[in-house]
C-alpha positions in Angstrom: 92.8 13.9 -44.9 90.7 15.6 -42.3 87.9 16.1 -44.7 88.0 12.4 -45.7 87.9 11.4 -42.0 85.0 13.7 -41.4 83.2 12.3 -44.4 83.7 8.8 -43.1 82.5 9.7 -39.7 79.4 11.4 -41.2 78.7 8.3 -43.3 79.1 6.0 -40.2 76.8 8.2 -38.1 74.2 8.3 -40.9 74.3 4.5 -41.2 73.9 4.1 -37.5 71.0 6.5 -37.3 69.3 4.8 -40.3 69.7 1.4 -38.8 68.3 2.6 -35.4 65.4 4.2 -37.3 64.6 1.0 -39.1 64.8 -1.0 -35.8 62.3 1.5 -34.2 59.9 1.1 -37.1 60.2 -2.7 -36.9 59.6 -2.7 -33.1 56.6 -0.4 -33.5 55.1 -2.6 -36.2 55.6 -5.7 -33.9 54.0 -3.9 -31.0 51.0 -2.9 -33.0 50.5 -6.3 -34.7 52.0 -8.7 -32.2 50.8 -10.4 -29.1 52.3 -7.7 -26.8 49.3 -5.5 -27.4 47.1 -8.2 -25.8 48.8 -7.5 -22.5 47.8 -3.8 -22.7 44.2 -4.7 -23.6 44.0 -7.1 -20.6 45.4 -4.5 -18.3 42.8 -2.0 -19.5 40.0 -4.5 -19.0 41.1 -5.3 -15.5 41.2 -1.6 -14.6 37.7 -1.2 -16.1 36.4 -4.1 -14.0 38.0 -2.7 -10.8 36.5 0.7 -11.4 33.1 -0.9 -12.1 33.3 -2.8 -8.8 34.2 0.3 -6.9 31.2 2.1 -8.4 28.8 -0.7 -7.7 29.9 -1.2 -4.1 30.7 2.4 -3.3 28.2 2.6 -0.5 29.5 -0.5 1.2 33.1 0.6 0.8 32.3 4.0 2.4 30.5 2.3 5.3 33.4 0.0 6.0 35.9 2.9 5.8 33.8 5.1 8.1 33.6 2.2 10.6 37.3 1.7 10.5 38.0 5.5 10.9 35.6 5.6 13.9 37.4 2.7 15.5 40.7 4.4 15.0 39.5 7.7 16.5 38.0 6.0 19.5 41.2 3.9 20.1 43.3 7.1 19.7 41.3 8.9 22.4 42.0 5.9 24.7 45.7 6.2 24.3 
């Protein structure tokens, strides 16, 4: 009786794991071939554009940040 219950439990566990495995494979296939991948590509392109803008305007950004820091330091001395 105990062996039969263990065998049934093992069968149920195997069936559950196999179904989860199949679901994971299906989800992976949908991600690779579906429209969800477009969101990732768009995010990567936005990051590339932002990095490019920072590189292009690096000198101006540094100048603005230096001016802000100088103002903060001068105002801190006054306090």
